[in-house]
C-alpha positions, 0 to 999 in steps of 0.5 A, spaced: 214 821 391 219 818 397 218 820 403 224 823 407 227 822 414 230 827 417 237 825 416 236 824 409 233 830 408 239 834 411 244 830 405 240 831 400 244 836 396 240 841 393 242 847 387 243 853 390 238 860 387 240 866 388 236 871 390 233 876 385 228 881 387 220 880 383 218 886 378 212 886 384 217 887 389 221 893 386 214 896 383 211 896 391 217 900 394 216 905 388 209 907 390 210 906 396 215 911 397 211 916 392 208 922 394 200 924 393 200 927 386 206 923 383 206 917 378 210 912 376 210 910 368 210 903 367 212 900 361 209 893 358 217 891 356 219 891 363 213 888 367 213 881 364 207 879 369 200 875 366 196 881 369 198 888 369 199 892 375 192 895 376 190 888 379 196 888 383 195 895 385 189 894 387 189 888 391 195 890 394 193 896 398 185 894 398 184 895 406 191 900 406 190 909 406 194 909 400 190 910 394 192 909 387 189 911 379 192 906 374 191 906 367 192 904 360 197 908 356 194 911 350 199 908 345 199 901 349 205 901 350 204 900 358 201 903 364 201 909 368 200 910 376 198 915 380 197 916 387 191 920 389 190 918 397 
């Protein structure tokens, strides 16, 4: 580990990383746009996150007025997230 001064930091070349939206960002925007009673089918092949969307939904909307019900699909291919309030 090396401590750098401000001039050295500004001269250090950095890799440029293109910003891409994560799967939770896309899911969040879709869920916010849902009307009560509408749902989203989230396929496991498209959702590459360690925990399922139910953990994300319950954590993000914990103290908000929007409520969801999340259930695993019977065939195990993904989840269904339905807005209930």
